[in-house]
N, C-alpha and C positions, 0 to 999 in steps of 0.2 A: 953745674949749668949746664942742660944741654947744651947741642947746637942748633939752636932754632933761628929761622927766615923771618923777621919779626915784624912785618909791614906799616903804617902807620895809614892807615884810612886817611884819601885825599875826600875832597869833595869833588864833580864834576862839577862843570859850568852844565845849565838848562837849556841855552841857545847851543852852543857849539862842543861842548862834551869835552871840551880843554879838562884840566885839573887848574881851581879852583886858589885863589891865593888868600890862607883864614891872618884876617887882621882881631886879635885882640888888643883893646883897652880897656879902658877904666871899666871896668863888668863885665862890657859888648863886643861881640864876636859878629865882625862884617867878614863879608866878599866880597873878594875881588878876582876879574877874570882878564889878567892878561893878554886875549885877543882879541873878544871885544873890546878891552878897554872900559870895563864899567863895576860899576858897586851889583850887584848880583842881589833879589827880594832874601832876605832869611826861606823866608817860607816858599818862595819854587825852590831852593835850594833843599830843605828839607823834604819836598813835594818829589828831585826828579834823587833824592841820596835815599831812601827810606832805607833802608839796611844800615846806612851810618845814626840812621836816630827815633832807632826803636827802641828802647829806654821814653824818647820825649811824648811817647802815645801814651 
């Protein structure tokens, strides 16, 4: 196996531009920002991170 650096893409908060925690439970995905201390709307997260959600278009 080649020695490649594989980085998992992490969504960025649309407000503070810091990495979000992804919470997956019961078939749904939520996004939480530790810095803002708020849940973030999936729609706003998708709009702020279009490169991560290309397949959803």
